[in-house]
PyMOL Python script that loads the backbone (N, CA, C, O; Angstrom):
from pymol import cmd

cmd.read_pdbstr("""\
ATOM      1  N   UNK A   1      27.654  42.146 -31.398  1.00  0.00           N
ATOM      2  CA  UNK A   1      27.232  41.512 -30.161  1.00  0.00           C
ATOM      3  C   UNK A   1      26.210  40.414 -30.437  1.00  0.00           C
ATOM      4  O   UNK A   1      26.269  39.335 -29.848  1.00  0.00           O
ATOM      5  N   UNK A   2      25.282  40.700 -31.332  1.00  0.00           N
ATOM      6  CA  UNK A   2      24.247  39.729 -31.668  1.00  0.00           C
ATOM      7  C   UNK A   2      24.863  38.494 -32.324  1.00  0.00           C
ATOM      8  O   UNK A   2      24.422  37.373 -32.069  1.00  0.00           O
ATOM      9  N   UNK A   3      25.864  38.689 -33.152  1.00  0.00           N
ATOM     10  CA  UNK A   3      26.538  37.575 -33.821  1.00  0.00           C
ATOM     11  C   UNK A   3      27.227  36.675 -32.802  1.00  0.00           C
ATOM     12  O   UNK A   3      27.178  35.452 -32.927  1.00  0.00           O
ATOM     13  N   UNK A   4      27.866  37.262 -31.801  1.00  0.00           N
ATOM     14  CA  UNK A   4      28.530  36.488 -30.760  1.00  0.00           C
ATOM     15  C   UNK A   4      27.529  35.639 -29.976  1.00  0.00           C
ATOM     16  O   UNK A   4      27.796  34.478 -29.667  1.00  0.00           O
ATOM     17  N   UNK A   5      26.384  36.223 -29.661  1.00  0.00           N
ATOM     18  CA  UNK A   5      25.353  35.470 -28.946  1.00  0.00           C
ATOM     19  C   UNK A   5      24.817  34.315 -29.783  1.00  0.00           C
ATOM     20  O   UNK A   5      24.538  33.241 -29.248  1.00  0.00           O
ATOM     21  N   UNK A   6      24.672  34.519 -31.066  1.00  0.00           N
ATOM     22  CA  UNK A   6      24.212  33.453 -31.954  1.00  0.00           C
ATOM     23  C   UNK A   6      25.244  32.329 -32.014  1.00  0.00           C
ATOM     24  O   UNK A   6      24.882  31.153 -31.989  1.00  0.00           O
ATOM     25  N   UNK A   7      26.520  32.683 -32.093  1.00  0.00           N
ATOM     26  CA  UNK A   7      27.590  31.677 -32.121  1.00  0.00           C
ATOM     27  C   UNK A   7      27.605  30.874 -30.819  1.00  0.00           C
ATOM     28  O   UNK A   7      27.725  29.649 -30.847  1.00  0.00           O
ATOM     29  N   UNK A   8      27.484  31.564 -29.672  1.00  0.00           N
ATOM     30  CA  UNK A   8      27.453  30.875 -28.379  1.00  0.00           C
ATOM     31  C   UNK A   8      26.244  29.961 -28.264  1.00  0.00           C
ATOM     32  O   UNK A   8      26.362  28.833 -27.786  1.00  0.00           O
ATOM     33  N   UNK A   9      25.082  30.437 -28.700  1.00  0.00           N
ATOM     34  CA  UNK A   9      23.870  29.628 -28.658  1.00  0.00           C
ATOM     35  C   UNK A   9      24.027  28.377 -29.516  1.00  0.00           C
ATOM     36  O   UNK A   9      23.628  27.290 -29.097  1.00  0.00           O
ATOM     37  N   UNK A  10      24.596  28.511 -30.695  1.00  0.00           N
ATOM     38  CA  UNK A  10      24.788  27.363 -31.580  1.00  0.00           C
ATOM     39  C   UNK A  10      25.779  26.366 -30.998  1.00  0.00           C
ATOM     40  O   UNK A  10      25.605  25.159 -31.163  1.00  0.00           O
ATOM     41  N   UNK A  11      26.820  26.851 -30.319  1.00  0.00           N
ATOM     42  CA  UNK A  11      27.784  25.946 -29.679  1.00  0.00           C
ATOM     43  C   UNK A  11      27.117  25.154 -28.559  1.00  0.00           C
ATOM     44  O   UNK A  11      27.345  23.952 -28.426  1.00  0.00           O
ATOM     45  N   UNK A  12      26.299  25.823 -27.759  1.00  0.00           N
ATOM     46  CA  UNK A  12      25.578  25.147 -26.672  1.00  0.00           C
ATOM     47  C   UNK A  12      24.577  24.145 -27.246  1.00  0.00           C
ATOM     48  O   UNK A  12      24.450  23.033 -26.734  1.00  0.00           O
ATOM     49  N   UNK A  13      23.883  24.524 -28.284  1.00  0.00           N
ATOM     50  CA  UNK A  13      22.914  23.633 -28.919  1.00  0.00           C
ATOM     51  C   UNK A  13      23.612  22.399 -29.491  1.00  0.00           C
ATOM     52  O   UNK A  13      23.125  21.282 -29.312  1.00  0.00           O
ATOM     53  N   UNK A  14      24.718  22.577 -30.160  1.00  0.00           N
ATOM     54  CA  UNK A  14      25.471  21.458 -30.714  1.00  0.00           C
ATOM     55  C   UNK A  14      25.980  20.548 -29.602  1.00  0.00           C
ATOM     56  O   UNK A  14      25.928  19.325 -29.733  1.00  0.00           O
ATOM     57  N   UNK A  15      26.469  21.126 -28.518  1.00  0.00           N
ATOM     58  CA  UNK A  15      26.951  20.344 -27.387  1.00  0.00           C
ATOM     59  C   UNK A  15      25.826  19.524 -26.767  1.00  0.00           C
ATOM     60  O   UNK A  15      26.027  18.366 -26.403  1.00  0.00           O
ATOM     61  N   UNK A  16      24.656  20.117 -26.647  1.00  0.00           N
ATOM     62  CA  UNK A  16      23.497  19.412 -26.100  1.00  0.00           C
ATOM     63  C   UNK A  16      23.091  18.243 -26.986  1.00  0.00           C
ATOM     64  O   UNK A  16      22.778  17.164 -26.483  1.00  0.00           O
ATOM     65  N   UNK A  17      23.091  18.443 -28.276  1.00  0.00           N
ATOM     66  CA  UNK A  17      22.746  17.373 -29.216  1.00  0.00           C
ATOM     67  C   UNK A  17      23.761  16.236 -29.126  1.00  0.00           C
ATOM     68  O   UNK A  17      23.382  15.066 -29.164  1.00  0.00           O
ATOM     69  N   UNK A  18      25.044  16.569 -29.008  1.00  0.00           N
ATOM     70  CA  UNK A  18      26.071  15.535 -28.846  1.00  0.00           C
ATOM     71  C   UNK A  18      25.873  14.740 -27.556  1.00  0.00           C
ATOM     72  O   UNK A  18      26.031  13.519 -27.539  1.00  0.00           O
ATOM     73  N   UNK A  19      25.529  15.440 -26.485  1.00  0.00           N
ATOM     74  CA  UNK A  19      25.288  14.780 -25.204  1.00  0.00           C
ATOM     75  C   UNK A  19      24.095  13.825 -25.307  1.00  0.00           C
ATOM     76  O   UNK A  19      24.162  12.690 -24.834  1.00  0.00           O
ATOM     77  N   UNK A  20      23.021  14.280 -25.918  1.00  0.00           N
ATOM     78  CA  UNK A  20      21.841  13.430 -26.086  1.00  0.00           C
ATOM     79  C   UNK A  20      22.162  12.208 -26.942  1.00  0.00           C
ATOM     80  O   UNK A  20      21.701  11.106 -26.648  1.00  0.00           O
ATOM     81  N   UNK A  21      22.938  12.397 -27.981  1.00  0.00           N
ATOM     82  CA  UNK A  21      23.310  11.279 -28.848  1.00  0.00           C
ATOM     83  C   UNK A  21      24.145  10.247 -28.087  1.00  0.00           C
ATOM     84  O   UNK A  21      23.934   9.044 -28.240  1.00  0.00           O
ATOM     85  N   UNK A  22      25.092  10.716 -27.268  1.00  0.00           N
ATOM     86  CA  UNK A  22      25.908   9.793 -26.475  1.00  0.00           C
ATOM     87  C   UNK A  22      25.056   9.010 -25.488  1.00  0.00           C
ATOM     88  O   UNK A  22      25.242   7.806 -25.312  1.00  0.00           O
ATOM     89  N   UNK A  23      24.115   9.705 -24.840  1.00  0.00           N
ATOM     90  CA  UNK A  23      23.236   9.022 -23.885  1.00  0.00           C
ATOM     91  C   UNK A  23      22.374   7.980 -24.576  1.00  0.00           C
ATOM     92  O   UNK A  23      22.216   6.872 -24.064  1.00  0.00           O
ATOM     93  N   UNK A  24      21.824   8.314 -25.711  1.00  0.00           N
ATOM     94  CA  UNK A  24      21.006   7.353 -26.446  1.00  0.00           C
ATOM     95  C   UNK A  24      21.851   6.178 -26.931  1.00  0.00           C
ATOM     96  O   UNK A  24      21.389   5.037 -26.938  1.00  0.00           O
ATOM     97  N   UNK A  25      23.076   6.456 -27.332  1.00  0.00           N
ATOM     98  CA  UNK A  25      23.987   5.428 -27.816  1.00  0.00           C
ATOM     99  C   UNK A  25      24.359   4.427 -26.718  1.00  0.00           C
ATOM    100  O   UNK A  25      24.587   3.251 -27.001  1.00  0.00           O
ATOM    101  N   UNK A  26      24.421   4.889 -25.472  1.00  0.00           N
ATOM    102  CA  UNK A  26      24.805   4.033 -24.347  1.00  0.00           C
ATOM    103  C   UNK A  26      23.603   3.611 -23.495  1.00  0.00           C
ATOM    104  O   UNK A  26      23.784   3.071 -22.404  1.00  0.00           O
ATOM    105  N   UNK A  27      22.380   3.850 -23.978  1.00  0.00           N
ATOM    106  CA  UNK A  27      21.142   3.479 -23.272  1.00  0.00           C
ATOM    107  C   UNK A  27      21.061   4.081 -21.871  1.00  0.00           C
ATOM    108  O   UNK A  27      20.679   3.405 -20.916  1.00  0.00           O
ATOM    109  N   UNK A  28      21.421   5.342 -21.761  1.00  0.00           N
ATOM    110  CA  UNK A  28      21.350   6.068 -20.495  1.00  0.00           C
ATOM    111  C   UNK A  28      20.120   6.963 -20.553  1.00  0.00           C
ATOM    112  O   UNK A  28      19.933   7.682 -21.534  1.00  0.00           O
ATOM    113  N   UNK A  29      19.269   6.935 -19.515  1.00  0.00           N
ATOM    114  CA  UNK A  29      18.082   7.802 -19.524  1.00  0.00           C
ATOM    115  C   UNK A  29      18.457   9.276 -19.679  1.00  0.00           C
ATOM    116  O   UNK A  29      19.454   9.737 -19.123  1.00  0.00           O
ATOM    117  N   UNK A  30      17.650   9.998 -20.436  1.00  0.00           N
ATOM    118  CA  UNK A  30      17.980  11.378 -20.777  1.00  0.00           C
ATOM    119  C   UNK A  30      17.889  12.343 -19.610  1.00  0.00           C
ATOM    120  O   UNK A  30      18.726  13.239 -19.501  1.00  0.00           O
ATOM    121  N   UNK A  31      16.909  12.197 -18.737  1.00  0.00           N
ATOM    122  CA  UNK A  31      16.714  13.190 -17.696  1.00  0.00           C
ATOM    123  C   UNK A  31      17.078  12.751 -16.302  1.00  0.00           C
ATOM    124  O   UNK A  31      16.755  13.458 -15.347  1.00  0.00           O
ATOM    125  N   UNK A  32      17.729  11.632 -16.136  1.00  0.00           N
ATOM    126  CA  UNK A  32      17.972  11.085 -14.805  1.00  0.00           C
ATOM    127  C   UNK A  32      19.207  11.683 -14.133  1.00  0.00           C
ATOM    128  O   UNK A  32      19.148  12.067 -12.965  1.00  0.00           O
ATOM    129  N   UNK A  33      20.302  11.765 -14.845  1.00  0.00           N
ATOM    130  CA  UNK A  33      21.575  12.125 -14.242  1.00  0.00           C
ATOM    131  C   UNK A  33      22.226  13.262 -15.013  1.00  0.00           C
ATOM    132  O   UNK A  33      22.122  13.339 -16.238  1.00  0.00           O
ATOM    133  N   UNK A  34      22.905  14.149 -14.276  1.00  0.00           N
ATOM    134  CA  UNK A  34      23.666  15.209 -14.936  1.00  0.00           C
ATOM    135  C   UNK A  34      24.813  14.614 -15.721  1.00  0.00           C
ATOM    136  O   UNK A  34      25.096  13.421 -15.610  1.00  0.00           O
ATOM    137  N   UNK A  35      25.474  15.436 -16.514  1.00  0.00           N
ATOM    138  CA  UNK A  35      26.601  14.967 -17.317  1.00  0.00           C
ATOM    139  C   UNK A  35      27.696  14.399 -16.426  1.00  0.00           C
ATOM    140  O   UNK A  35      27.989  14.941 -15.360  1.00  0.00           O
ATOM    141  N   UNK A  36      28.295  13.306 -16.873  1.00  0.00           N
ATOM    142  CA  UNK A  36      29.301  12.611 -16.083  1.00  0.00           C
ATOM    143  C   UNK A  36      30.325  11.964 -17.004  1.00  0.00           C
ATOM    144  O   UNK A  36      30.098  11.827 -18.206  1.00  0.00           O
ATOM    145  N   UNK A  37      31.453  11.569 -16.424  1.00  0.00           N
ATOM    146  CA  UNK A  37      32.489  10.854 -17.165  1.00  0.00           C
ATOM    147  C   UNK A  37      32.022   9.408 -17.322  1.00  0.00           C
ATOM    148  O   UNK A  37      31.592   8.782 -16.353  1.00  0.00           O
ATOM    149  N   UNK A  38      32.106   8.885 -18.531  1.00  0.00           N
ATOM    150  CA  UNK A  38      31.673   7.507 -18.766  1.00  0.00           C
ATOM    151  C   UNK A  38      32.598   6.488 -18.101  1.00  0.00           C
ATOM    152  O   UNK A  38      32.191   5.353 -17.855  1.00  0.00           O
ATOM    153  N   UNK A  39      33.824   6.881 -17.811  1.00  0.00           N
ATOM    154  CA  UNK A  39      34.776   5.940 -17.211  1.00  0.00           C
ATOM    155  C   UNK A  39      34.713   5.941 -15.691  1.00  0.00           C
ATOM    156  O   UNK A  39      34.524   4.886 -15.085  1.00  0.00           O
ATOM    157  N   UNK A  40      34.869   7.112 -15.057  1.00  0.00           N
ATOM    158  CA  UNK A  40      34.917   7.160 -13.588  1.00  0.00           C
ATOM    159  C   UNK A  40      33.575   7.515 -12.953  1.00  0.00           C
ATOM    160  O   UNK A  40      33.447   7.499 -11.729  1.00  0.00           O
ATOM    161  N   UNK A  41      32.580   7.833 -13.771  1.00  0.00           N
ATOM    162  CA  UNK A  41      31.218   8.158 -13.315  1.00  0.00           C
ATOM    163  C   UNK A  41      31.157   9.442 -12.483  1.00  0.00           C
ATOM    164  O   UNK A  41      30.143   9.703 -11.835  1.00  0.00           O
ATOM    165  N   UNK A  42      32.229  10.248 -12.489  1.00  0.00           N
ATOM    166  CA  UNK A  42      32.229  11.496 -11.727  1.00  0.00           C
ATOM    167  C   UNK A  42      31.329  12.522 -12.409  1.00  0.00           C
ATOM    168  O   UNK A  42      31.397  12.714 -13.623  1.00  0.00           O
ATOM    169  N   UNK A  43      30.487  13.178 -11.613  1.00  0.00           N
ATOM    170  CA  UNK A  43      29.597  14.204 -12.142  1.00  0.00           C
ATOM    171  C   UNK A  43      30.410  15.436 -12.525  1.00  0.00           C
ATOM    172  O   UNK A  43      31.207  15.937 -11.731  1.00  0.00           O
ATOM    173  N   UNK A  44      30.202  15.918 -13.745  1.00  0.00           N
ATOM    174  CA  UNK A  44      30.971  17.052 -14.242  1.00  0.00           C
ATOM    175  C   UNK A  44      30.435  18.370 -13.688  1.00  0.00           C
ATOM    176  O   UNK A  44      29.226  18.535 -13.526  1.00  0.00           O
ATOM    177  N   UNK A  45      31.327  19.293 -13.404  1.00  0.00           N
ATOM    178  CA  UNK A  45      30.956  20.622 -12.918  1.00  0.00           C
ATOM    179  C   UNK A  45      30.530  21.495 -14.084  1.00  0.00           C
ATOM    180  O   UNK A  45      30.741  21.139 -15.244  1.00  0.00           O
ATOM    181  N   UNK A  46      29.932  22.635 -13.777  1.00  0.00           N
ATOM    182  CA  UNK A  46      29.448  23.527 -14.835  1.00  0.00           C
ATOM    183  C   UNK A  46      30.588  24.004 -15.715  1.00  0.00           C
ATOM    184  O   UNK A  46      30.408  24.162 -16.923  1.00  0.00           O
ATOM    185  N   UNK A  47      31.758  24.237 -15.133  1.00  0.00           N
ATOM    186  CA  UNK A  47      32.883  24.740 -15.924  1.00  0.00           C
ATOM    187  C   UNK A  47      33.516  23.651 -16.797  1.00  0.00           C
ATOM    188  O   UNK A  47      34.315  23.958 -17.682  1.00  0.00           O
ATOM    189  N   UNK A  48      33.163  22.382 -16.555  1.00  0.00           N
ATOM    190  CA  UNK A  48      33.619  21.307 -17.431  1.00  0.00           C
ATOM    191  C   UNK A  48      32.710  21.154 -18.651  1.00  0.00           C
ATOM    192  O   UNK A  48      33.018  20.392 -19.567  1.00  0.00           O
ATOM    193  N   UNK A  49      31.607  21.870 -18.659  1.00  0.00           N
ATOM    194  CA  UNK A  49      30.612  21.722 -19.715  1.00  0.00           C
ATOM    195  C   UNK A  49      30.562  22.896 -20.684  1.00  0.00           C
ATOM    196  O   UNK A  49      29.668  22.950 -21.530  1.00  0.00           O
ATOM    197  N   UNK A  50      31.485  23.826 -20.587  1.00  0.00           N
ATOM    198  CA  UNK A  50      31.510  24.972 -21.495  1.00  0.00           C
ATOM    199  C   UNK A  50      31.960  24.474 -22.869  1.00  0.00           C
ATOM    200  O   UNK A  50      33.063  23.945 -23.002  1.00  0.00           O
ATOM    201  N   UNK A  51      31.122  24.636 -23.884  1.00  0.00           N
ATOM    202  CA  UNK A  51      31.468  24.103 -25.205  1.00  0.00           C
ATOM    203  C   UNK A  51      32.802  24.651 -25.723  1.00  0.00           C
ATOM    204  O   UNK A  51      33.103  25.831 -25.544  1.00  0.00           O
ATOM    205  N   UNK A  52      33.565  23.825 -26.340  1.00  0.00           N
ATOM    206  CA  UNK A  52      34.857  24.084 -26.983  1.00  0.00           C
ATOM    207  C   UNK A  52      35.931  24.477 -25.958  1.00  0.00           C
ATOM    208  O   UNK A  52      36.995  23.859 -25.926  1.00  0.00           O
ATOM    209  N   UNK A  53      35.681  25.469 -25.141  1.00  0.00           N
ATOM    210  CA  UNK A  53      36.703  26.010 -24.233  1.00  0.00           C
ATOM    211  C   UNK A  53      37.163  24.973 -23.219  1.00  0.00           C
ATOM    212  O   UNK A  53      38.365  24.802 -23.015  1.00  0.00           O
ATOM    213  N   UNK A  54      36.221  24.274 -22.575  1.00  0.00           N
ATOM    214  CA  UNK A  54      36.625  23.300 -21.562  1.00  0.00           C
ATOM    215  C   UNK A  54      37.395  22.134 -22.183  1.00  0.00           C
ATOM    216  O   UNK A  54      38.341  21.630 -21.577  1.00  0.00           O
ATOM    217  N   UNK A  55      37.007  21.705 -23.371  1.00  0.00           N
ATOM    218  CA  UNK A  55      37.734  20.613 -24.035  1.00  0.00           C
ATOM    219  C   UNK A  55      39.156  21.041 -24.371  1.00  0.00           C
ATOM    220  O   UNK A  55      40.089  20.249 -24.238  1.00  0.00           O
ATOM    221  N   UNK A  56      39.328  22.275 -24.801  1.00  0.00           N
ATOM    222  CA  UNK A  56      40.666  22.772 -25.124  1.00  0.00           C
ATOM    223  C   UNK A  56      41.512  22.891 -23.857  1.00  0.00           C
ATOM    224  O   UNK A  56      42.677  22.494 -23.853  1.00  0.00           O
ATOM    225  N   UNK A  57      40.941  23.430 -22.795  1.00  0.00           N
ATOM    226  CA  UNK A  57      41.689  23.603 -21.547  1.00  0.00           C
ATOM    227  C   UNK A  57      42.071  22.268 -20.912  1.00  0.00           C
ATOM    228  O   UNK A  57      43.132  22.150 -20.299  1.00  0.00           O
ATOM    229  N   UNK A  58      41.208  21.263 -21.060  1.00  0.00           N
ATOM    230  CA  UNK A  58      41.477  19.947 -20.476  1.00  0.00           C
ATOM    231  C   UNK A  58      42.197  19.009 -21.445  1.00  0.00           C
ATOM    232  O   UNK A  58      42.481  17.861 -21.101  1.00  0.00           O
ATOM    233  N   UNK A  59      42.488  19.487 -22.644  1.00  0.00           N
ATOM    234  CA  UNK A  59      43.186  18.705 -23.675  1.00  0.00           C
ATOM    235  C   UNK A  59      42.454  17.408 -24.006  1.00  0.00           C
ATOM    236  O   UNK A  59      43.078  16.391 -24.309  1.00  0.00           O
ATOM    237  N   UNK A  60      41.107  17.457 -23.943  1.00  0.00           N
ATOM    238  CA  UNK A  60      40.307  16.295 -24.310  1.00  0.00           C
ATOM    239  C   UNK A  60      40.333  15.170 -23.290  1.00  0.00           C
ATOM    240  O   UNK A  60      40.093  14.015 -23.639  1.00  0.00           O
ATOM    241  N   UNK A  61      40.624  15.495 -22.019  1.00  0.00           N
ATOM    242  CA  UNK A  61      40.691  14.487 -20.957  1.00  0.00           C
ATOM    243  C   UNK A  61      39.694  14.816 -19.849  1.00  0.00           C
ATOM    244  O   UNK A  61      39.300  15.970 -19.680  1.00  0.00           O
ATOM    245  N   UNK A  62      39.291  13.794 -19.097  1.00  0.00           N
ATOM    246  CA  UNK A  62      38.477  13.997 -17.899  1.00  0.00           C
ATOM    247  C   UNK A  62      39.343  14.674 -16.839  1.00  0.00           C
ATOM    248  O   UNK A  62      40.509  14.321 -16.665  1.00  0.00           O
ATOM    249  N   UNK A  63      38.778  15.630 -16.147  1.00  0.00           N
ATOM    250  CA  UNK A  63      39.511  16.363 -15.108  1.00  0.00           C
ATOM    251  C   UNK A  63      39.891  15.455 -13.936  1.00  0.00           C
ATOM    252  O   UNK A  63      40.881  15.712 -13.252  1.00  0.00           O
ATOM    253  N   UNK A  64      39.118  14.404 -13.703  1.00  0.00           N
ATOM    254  CA  UNK A  64      39.303  13.582 -12.506  1.00  0.00           C
ATOM    255  C   UNK A  64      40.115  12.314 -12.744  1.00  0.00           C
ATOM    256  O   UNK A  64      41.022  12.011 -11.969  1.00  0.00           O
ATOM    257  N   UNK A  65      39.806  11.564 -13.809  1.00  0.00           N
ATOM    258  CA  UNK A  65      40.506  10.294 -14.031  1.00  0.00           C
ATOM    259  C   UNK A  65      41.464  10.340 -15.224  1.00  0.00           C
ATOM    260  O   UNK A  65      42.140   9.353 -15.513  1.00  0.00           O
ATOM    261  N   UNK A  66      41.523  11.474 -15.910  1.00  0.00           N
ATOM    262  CA  UNK A  66      42.387  11.676 -17.078  1.00  0.00           C
ATOM    263  C   UNK A  66      42.050  10.778 -18.265  1.00  0.00           C
ATOM    264  O   UNK A  66      42.879  10.585 -19.154  1.00  0.00           O
ATOM    265  N   UNK A  67      40.839  10.231 -18.281  1.00  0.00           N
ATOM    266  CA  UNK A  67      40.382   9.433 -19.416  1.00  0.00           C
ATOM    267  C   UNK A  67      40.290  10.331 -20.646  1.00  0.00           C
ATOM    268  O   UNK A  67      39.704  11.412 -20.589  1.00  0.00           O
ATOM    269  N   UNK A  68      40.865   9.882 -21.746  1.00  0.00           N
ATOM    270  CA  UNK A  68      40.873  10.700 -22.956  1.00  0.00           C
ATOM    271  C   UNK A  68      39.582  10.470 -23.746  1.00  0.00           C
ATOM    272  O   UNK A  68      39.359   9.392 -24.297  1.00  0.00           O
ATOM    273  N   UNK A  69      38.738  11.505 -23.789  1.00  0.00           N
ATOM    274  CA  UNK A  69      37.515  11.409 -24.577  1.00  0.00           C
ATOM    275  C   UNK A  69      37.711  11.989 -25.964  1.00  0.00           C
ATOM    276  O   UNK A  69      36.859  11.802 -26.833  1.00  0.00           O
ATOM    277  N   UNK A  70      38.796  12.677 -26.187  1.00  0.00           N
ATOM    278  CA  UNK A  70      39.134  13.162 -27.517  1.00  0.00           C
ATOM    279  C   UNK A  70      38.708  14.587 -27.784  1.00  0.00           C
ATOM    280  O   UNK A  70      37.846  15.139 -27.100  1.00  0.00           O
ATOM    281  N   UNK A  71      39.324  15.164 -28.783  1.00  0.00           N
ATOM    282  CA  UNK A  71      39.024  16.541 -29.165  1.00  0.00           C
ATOM    283  C   UNK A  71      37.955  16.615 -30.246  1.00  0.00           C
ATOM    284  O   UNK A  71      37.579  17.710 -30.664  1.00  0.00           O
ATOM    285  N   UNK A  72      37.462  15.477 -30.703  1.00  0.00           N
ATOM    286  CA  UNK A  72      36.464  15.518 -31.774  1.00  0.00           C
ATOM    287  C   UNK A  72      35.178  16.212 -31.321  1.00  0.00           C
ATOM    288  O   UNK A  72      34.473  16.797 -32.144  1.00  0.00           O
ATOM    289  N   UNK A  73      34.865  16.154 -30.026  1.00  0.00           N
ATOM    290  CA  UNK A  73      33.687  16.866 -29.533  1.00  0.00           C
ATOM    291  C   UNK A  73      33.864  18.375 -29.691  1.00  0.00           C
ATOM    292  O   UNK A  73      32.944  19.071 -30.120  1.00  0.00           O
ATOM    293  N   UNK A  74      35.038  18.871 -29.348  1.00  0.00           N
ATOM    294  CA  UNK A  74      35.302  20.303 -29.490  1.00  0.00           C
ATOM    295  C   UNK A  74      35.255  20.723 -30.951  1.00  0.00           C
ATOM    296  O   UNK A  74      34.752  21.799 -31.273  1.00  0.00           O
ATOM    297  N   UNK A  75      35.772  19.891 -31.828  1.00  0.00           N
ATOM    298  CA  UNK A  75      35.751  20.209 -33.259  1.00  0.00           C
ATOM    299  C   UNK A  75      34.314  20.271 -33.789  1.00  0.00           C
ATOM    300  O   UNK A  75      33.962  21.168 -34.554  1.00  0.00           O
ATOM    301  N   UNK A  76      33.497  19.311 -33.374  1.00  0.00           N
ATOM    302  CA  UNK A  76      32.102  19.310 -33.838  1.00  0.00           C
ATOM    303  C   UNK A  76      31.343  20.493 -33.254  1.00  0.00           C
ATOM    304  O   UNK A  76      30.547  21.117 -33.956  1.00  0.00           O
ATOM    305  N   UNK A  77      31.573  20.814 -31.981  1.00  0.00           N
ATOM    306  CA  UNK A  77      30.920  21.973 -31.360  1.00  0.00           C
ATOM    307  C   UNK A  77      31.319  23.271 -32.072  1.00  0.00           C
ATOM    308  O   UNK A  77      30.474  24.131 -32.323  1.00  0.00           O
ATOM    309  N   UNK A  78      32.589  23.404 -32.388  1.00  0.00           N
ATOM    310  CA  UNK A  78      33.064  24.602 -33.079  1.00  0.00           C
ATOM    311  C   UNK A  78      32.474  24.681 -34.488  1.00  0.00           C
ATOM    312  O   UNK A  78      32.079  25.757 -34.937  1.00  0.00           O
ATOM    313  N   UNK A  79      32.415  23.569 -35.170  1.00  0.00           N
ATOM    314  CA  UNK A  79      31.814  23.518 -36.500  1.00  0.00           C
ATOM    315  C   UNK A  79      30.330  23.887 -36.434  1.00  0.00           C
ATOM    316  O   UNK A  79      29.837  24.650 -37.265  1.00  0.00           O
ATOM    317  N   UNK A  80      29.631  23.349 -35.455  1.00  0.00           N
ATOM    318  CA  UNK A  80      28.206  23.683 -35.293  1.00  0.00           C
ATOM    319  C   UNK A  80      27.996  25.152 -34.970  1.00  0.00           C
ATOM    320  O   UNK A  80      27.026  25.758 -35.427  1.00  0.00           O
ATOM    321  N   UNK A  81      28.904  25.731 -34.180  1.00  0.00           N
ATOM    322  CA  UNK A  81      28.794  27.154 -33.854  1.00  0.00           C
ATOM    323  C   UNK A  81      28.991  28.021 -35.084  1.00  0.00           C
ATOM    324  O   UNK A  81      28.287  29.014 -35.268  1.00  0.00           O
ATOM    325  N   UNK A  82      29.943  27.650 -35.923  1.00  0.00           N
ATOM    326  CA  UNK A  82      30.242  28.443 -37.120  1.00  0.00           C
ATOM    327  C   UNK A  82      29.188  28.271 -38.216  1.00  0.00           C
ATOM    328  O   UNK A  82      28.844  29.236 -38.898  1.00  0.00           O
ATOM    329  N   UNK A  83      28.682  27.068 -38.385  1.00  0.00           N
ATOM    330  CA  UNK A  83      27.678  26.839 -39.426  1.00  0.00           C
ATOM    331  C   UNK A  83      26.367  27.532 -39.088  1.00  0.00           C
ATOM    332  O   UNK A  83      25.717  28.122 -39.951  1.00  0.00           O
ATOM    333  N   UNK A  84      25.990  27.450 -37.819  1.00  0.00           N
ATOM    334  CA  UNK A  84      24.713  28.033 -37.398  1.00  0.00           C
ATOM    335  C   UNK A  84      24.714  29.521 -37.533  1.00  0.00           C
ATOM    336  O   UNK A  84      23.715  30.170 -37.222  1.00  0.00           O
TER     337      UNK A  84
END
""", "prot")
cmd.dss("prot")
cmd.show_as("cartoon", "prot")
cmd.util.cbc("prot")
cmd.orient("prot")
């Protein structure tokens, strides 16, 4: 049970770091707006932010505009979960 919690924590931590990096890369303030699609600007729901699982279920696309953001985020999140 403890191992599962550590894996989940590492996946969330990796996802947060990726989000911060994207915001810094696009000059978006860190604390102003919740996570959103860079193309349609739609605010993402909590279930769209579950590391690895939501990317797999959505096939690497935005739920609203179908913009393909890619599966590389899920791969990095999974790698971060396993390494941690």
